[in-house]
C-alpha positions as CSV (number, residue, x, y, z in Angstrom):
1,M,67.2,62.7,60.5
2,E,67.5,65.2,63.6
3,E,66.3,68.5,62.6
4,L,68.8,71.8,63.7
5,I,66.8,74.7,64.7
6,R,69.2,78.1,64.7
7,V,68.0,81.1,66.8
8,L,69.8,84.1,66.6
9,G,69.6,86.3,70.0
10,M,72.0,88.2,72.5
11,M,73.3,84.9,73.8
12,G,74.3,83.2,70.5
13,P,72.1,80.6,68.2
14,Y,70.7,78.2,70.1
15,N,70.8,74.4,68.8
16,N,68.0,72.6,70.7
17,Y,65.2,73.3,72.8
18,E,62.5,71.4,74.9
19,T,59.0,72.3,75.6
20,Y,56.9,72.1,78.9
21,T,52.9,72.6,78.5
22,G,50.2,72.0,80.6
23,V,47.2,73.9,83.0
24,A,48.4,75.1,86.1
25,P,47.0,74.3,89.5
26,D,45.7,76.8,92.1
27,T,48.3,75.8,94.5
28,E,52.0,76.1,93.5
29,S,52.8,72.9,91.4
30,E,55.8,70.3,92.0
31,Y,59.1,71.4,90.9
32,Y,59.6,70.1,87.3
33,D,63.0,69.7,86.1
34,L,65.0,71.4,83.2
35,P,67.7,70.3,81.3
36,S,71.6,71.9,81.8
37,G,72.7,74.6,79.6
38,I,69.7,76.8,79.2
39,K,70.0,80.2,78.1
40,R,66.5,81.4,77.5
41,L,63.2,80.7,78.4
42,D,60.0,81.8,76.4
43,I,57.2,81.5,78.6
44,M,53.6,82.0,76.6
45,V,50.2,82.5,78.9
46,L,46.8,81.7,77.5
47,N,42.9,82.7,78.6
48,N,44.2,83.2,82.3
49,P,47.3,84.7,84.4
50,L,49.9,82.3,85.5
51,Y,52.9,82.6,88.3
52,V,56.0,80.8,87.3
53,R,58.6,80.6,89.8
54,F,62.2,79.4,89.0
55,S,65.3,77.9,90.7
56,V,68.8,78.7,89.6
57,P,71.7,76.6,90.9
58,G,73.9,78.4,93.1
59,K,71.0,81.0,94.1
60,G,68.1,79.3,95.1
61,L,64.4,79.8,94.3
62,G,63.5,83.1,92.7
63,R,59.9,84.9,94.0
64,Q,57.2,84.0,92.0
65,I,56.5,86.1,88.7
66,A,53.2,87.1,87.3
67,I,52.7,86.7,83.6
68,P,49.3,88.1,82.6
69,A,46.9,86.5,80.2
70,D,47.9,86.2,76.4
71,N,51.6,87.1,77.1
72,I,54.9,86.1,76.5
73,L,57.5,86.4,78.7
74,T,61.5,86.1,77.8
75,V,64.2,85.6,80.1
76,F,67.7,85.2,80.0
77,I,68.6,82.6,82.8
78,S,69.6,79.0,83.3
79,P,67.3,77.7,85.7
80,D,67.4,74.1,86.7
81,R,63.6,73.6,87.8
82,F,60.5,75.4,87.5
83,S,56.9,75.7,89.5
84,V,53.5,77.1,88.3
85,Q,50.7,78.3,89.6
86,N,47.4,80.2,88.8
87,V,47.0,83.5,89.6
88,V,43.3,83.8,90.4
89,S,42.2,80.9,92.0
90,G,39.6,78.8,89.8
91,S,41.0,80.2,86.8
92,A,43.1,77.8,85.0
93,A,46.3,78.9,83.1
94,I,47.1,76.9,80.1
95,Y,51.1,78.0,80.2
96,S,54.1,76.8,77.4
97,I,57.3,76.9,78.0
98,V,60.0,76.7,75.9
99,A,63.6,76.1,77.2
100,W,66.4,77.5,74.4
101,M,69.9,75.4,74.9
């Protein structure tokens, strides 16, 4: 049975999500593809600060966003891919990105 998750927010209910977790490298990672129809992203960063960069169709690559350790950033954009990187070389950031659709 498929579980339906509904989160009420500024852009309406979300019916599905995908989660991307990992440990960021010291140099900018490859770009990871995201599904279409994203309405919101929650970026959770543990232990060390993280740079994240999104590509939005029709607008191209954005600047790197620095997220401090032990923080959550919520953004209301519809990117098609992202990359991650440690802010401090040698201090691997553990992250989780939840893409809500």
